[in-house]
N, C-alpha and C positions, 0 to 999 in steps of 0.2 A: 105099460106104467098102469099102474089105479089109477083111478079116479079123485085126486083129491091133490091140493094146495099147501097142504102142512108137511112138506117132507124134509122140510130143509130145520137145524140146529145149527147154534152157532154153542162152541166151547173155547172160549178162553184162557186154559190152567199159566198166564202168566201174561205181565203189560209191558209195556214198554219195551223198547228198540234202539241202535243204536245206524245212523245213516252210513250204507257203505258203496251206492254209486249211486251216476243221475238220476237216478229215477225215483230215488228219495229224496230227494230237494225238496220237494211239499207235502213230503207225510201229513195223509189222513190223521193216521194217529196221530201226531202231535196236534195238529188243526183242533183234532175232539177234547184233548186234554186242555188246550186252551182253552176253548169254550165254553168247557165245565167246569174252569177256574181249578184247572188239577193241580196243589200241593207238592208235589212227587212229578222232578223232570222224567219227560218222552223218555229221553235216552239211558233212565234207570228200569231196569228191568226187577218186575217183582210180580210175586206167584198170588196170583185172586183167588176171592171166595169161592170158581166155579171151577179152581181144581178137578177136584175129585166129581164132578156132575154129571160123565156118564156111568159112573155106577152107582151115584144116589135112586134110591127107590122111595115110591109111593109108600103113602100109607096099609095103602093096600097091598103090599109089598110092590107090586110093581111096578120097572123100569121107571123111571121121570122122562129118559128118552125113550121114548116108544121104537119099539124093533120094527127095521127097512126105512131110518133117515137119515139123510146126507148130514153129514157133520161136518160147519165147517170151523176147522183146527187152527188156532192159536192168530185170527186174524189182527188184533191187534200188536202184535209183536211180531218174530220171526220164529217159528216150533225147532231151526237149530242153530240160534244163538248161540252165543259157547257162554252168557249168561246163569242159562238154562239147563246146561249140562248136568247139572245134579239134580235138576225133578224128570229128569225126560226119559227118565229109565222105568218112571212108574207108570208117563201116561199110554209110553208102550205095551205093558202090562191093564193096562184099563181100554186099549186098542182091541189089542187079542181076545181079552176075555168077551168085548162086547162085537162077537165076530156077525151078529147079524143087524150090523152098523156099518154104513160108508163111511169112512175119514178122508177130510177132502183137507191135503194143507198146501199153500205155498211157500218158496223159498227163493231168495237175492240169494243163500249160502250154501248153494248146490256143493261147491267143493268142497264144504264138512260131512257131506252125508256119511261116507263108510266110517267115518270116525263116530259119527253117533248112534250106529245102529244097537240094536238088542244082540244078546248074540245069536237066538235064533233064527232070527233075520231070513237068511237062506235067499231065494231069490225076489222074494218081498212079501209084505201079509196081503190077500186076496182082498182082504177091504182098505187097501188104505192105496189112495189115491195122490200123486204127489206133483206140484204142478212148479215148474223151473220156472219162475219171472226173470223177462227181460223185457228193456225199454228202448233199445235202439240195437245195430249191428256189432257195435263195441260188446256188450254183453252178452248178444247173441254167441257171437264164435267164440266168447270165451266160455259163456256158464254149460252150452248143446253140447260140443264134445262129450265134458264131461261125464254130462246127463245122460249122454246116450249108453255110456261106455258100465251105467250103473246096472245093480242089481235090484231092478223096479219091477214088478207085475203091473202097474196101471200110472203111466204116463201122459202130464199133459203139459202144455209151455203154454205160460201165461203173457202176453204183448203187454202188460201193462204198468205204468201207464208209457204209451206210445210214444213216444218222443223225435220219431225219422224214420225214414224209411229202413225197412228192415228186408233181408233176402233169406228166409229160413228153408230152400228148397232142398240144400244139402242136408236137412236134420228131419225132414218128415219120410219116414216111412214108420212100417207096420207095429211100431212100438209104441204111437203116439199114438194116444186115443183119443184127442183133444189140444185145439188149438183155440181158445180165449183173449179177443185183443177188447182194450177200452184207452178213449183218452184219459186224459187229467184232470180231475173235480178240482174244485180252491179256486178260493179267488183272483192267486196268482197260478192259476194254472198255463199249463203250454200249448199253443197250439195243436188240434193233432188233424194232419189232411185224411180224408176218406179217401184220397188216391191212391195212399200207403194201406189204408186199409179193404178197402179191394184188391191192391197186388197181392196180402199175404192171403184173402179168400183165393184169390187165382191161382195160389198155389199148394192149398190147402184142397180146391174141387181136382184140381190133375194131380196130386199122389192122395186122391181119397182119404183125406185124414179127414176127419170130423169140423165145421168150425163152428166159435160163435163169436159175435157182437154183442156185449154185457153192456159197450157203457158210451154214450157220446164223445164223455168230458167237455168241460166248461165252455172249450173256443176250436168247435169244428170250423174247420176248413172245409167249403163245398165249391167247386165247380170257381176259384177265385174270390169266392167273399170269406167272411169270418161268421158266424150265427155262434154267439153267443147264448147258452144253455145255461136256464137255473138246473139245481145239482135236484128235482125231485122229478126230473124230466129225463133227464140222462138215461136211464135204463130204457124205459118205456120209448122215447125217441128211436134208440137202437134196435128193438122188438120192431116198432115197424116201418125201418128200411128194411127190412123181413131178406135179408140175405144170411143166413143163416146157413149151415151144411150139413147134414148128418147128426141135428143138433134134437134131444126131446122134445118136449111138451114144455116141460116143470126146467126149461134151460139147463139141464145136467147131461154129463157126455153120456151116449149109448150103454156104456160099461152100468154106470148108475143106475138108467133108465130100467135094464135087466133084472135088477136087485129088487126093483120093487114089485 
């Protein structure tokens, strides 16, 4: 990977989402909207001014988002949200046009995937990485069998917020390019036990699947003691744990690393 720290870009074509499972209980989008005094309900999905960001250009006609970047997509909503069905087709077109970028989105609605695809999807776009989000064993056993069956070239499992012990071993095979794990943030965050994290790591190492511990969460239990970790330190403390496995320098899957 090239020596650069500016490989990330955020693209939120729409904002707002409805809660669908236990992991949504203390959603960070709702917290942020409340913090900034949004006059619109967080459950109301609306198109944003950044909708066309991937194809916007600078005055010199170059792309605003430079080639080679990893574009975190729709992180203030869900890319497969039914409320956004009328807008998604344009987004797929932009993703296809910007084949020089990596588009990375997470979803708790993987069961809607097949009804949300563009006509030319085939077995997937080369530059789109899809993360299936799960938070406990119940959601893992519901969403991941669906995820495994889908025509997606690049698959990631996002275990966040981790709110209980999870066994992923039945779902870890050569099609999974990364498992990323994190605790819950926010004042009301539910505890995350470090033993759960180490168990998932062990499962990944055994299956030779990249593992990324991306966030401690606000309440981390370790050796029976609860640590209250301020939001500012939750990512850095996860890095200091030094338990990542087959993850690149800039905390992206090897697939994305190879594109830089």
